[in-house]
N, C-alpha and C positions, 0 to 999 in steps of 0.2 A: 654718795657714790653715783657716778654717772654711768648710764647705759651706753651701749654702742651707738644707739640712735641719738642720744644726747650729744655724744662726742662729734658725730657727723653734723649735727645742727650747729654746734659751736664753731666747727671748722668752716661751715658755710657762711655763718655770720662774720667771722673774722676775715673771710676772703673778700669782703666788700671794700676794705682798705681805707675808705673815707667815712667820716662821721655822718651818721644818719640825721643829724640836726643841722650842723653848720657847713658840712662839706670839707672841712679840714682833714688832713691826714689823721686817720683814726688809729687807735692802738688798744682799745679795751672793749671786751664784751661785757656789757653791764646788765646785771640782773634787776628785775623789778623787786625792790626791797620792802615790799609791804604785802600783807595778805598771808604771811607765814610767821612763825614764831622766831624768837631771837636766835640768830645763827643758822637759821634754815633758809635755803634758797627756794625760789619759785621754780616752776617747770622750765625746762631748757628753752622752750619756744617763747617764753616771756623775757627775752633778752634783746638788747639793741647794741649796735656797734657805734661807739662814741669815741671822740677825742678826749684827751685827758682833761681839758678845760670844761667841756660840757658835762663829763662824768662828775667832776668835782662840784660843779654848780648844782647838779641834781642831788648829789649825796649830802652836801653840806653848805650850799650857797646861802649867803646872807641876804641877797637881794630879792629872793622869792619866798613866798609862803610855802608851807608843807604841801598844800593842795596844788599850788602852781608847779612845784617840783615834780609831784606825782603826775600831773597832766602832761608835763614836758616829757617825762620818761615814757608815758603811754604813747605820745605822739612819735617818739623815737622808735618804739617797738613797732608801731604801725608802718612807719617809713622803712624800717628794716625788712619787714615782711613784704612790702610792696617791691622793694629792690630785689629781693630774692625770688619773688614770683616772676 
């Protein structure tokens, strides 16, 4: 369940409109998908705004190792924070 603060954060992230990695038109708020149990989401602030292609590459891309995918999402989260600040 999201709190009101979480919902405001998600709305702010979604307002960016372009992917925090490649700059293409974005459409997805992506959660950091590690550090929690199966089916659990991380804190709202651990999200990035991504296009469909970058989100798919991070979640299940075959060209990157798991560690590379995690590092890429971490970079996207930092880029998202920088853009919001």
